[in-house]
N, C-alpha and C positions, 0 to 999 in steps of 0.2 A: 766812643771809639776815636773821635778826633780831638784827643787831648794834646797837650804840649809835647809830651814825650814822643808820641807817634809822629807828629808833624816834624819834629827835629830829626827823627830817624829818616823820614821820607826825604827831607831836605839834604841830609848828609849823603844818602844813597844817590840822590839826583846829581849832586855836585861830583860825587865820585864817578858815576857813570859818564858824565860829561867830560871829566878829566881824562878818563881812559880813552874815550872816543877821540878827543882832541889830540892826545898823545899819539894814538895810532895813525890818525890822519897826517899829523905833522911828520912822523917818521916816513910814511908813505910818500909824502910830497918831497921831502929832502932826498929820499932814495931815488925818486923819479928824476929830480933835478940833477942829481949827481950822475945818473946814467946817461943823460942827454949829451954830456961832453965826450963820451966815448963812441958815440954812433958815427958811422961813416956812410951817410946816405949818398 
């Protein structure tokens, strides 16, 4: 079960999932930072 092809697929999916999460968090952080300039507290 733990052959090279399986481990390479797991690694590729892990890197892909991390990339999607980081891209989403980066977008949310930039959106949040851009919104703070418009607030009039």
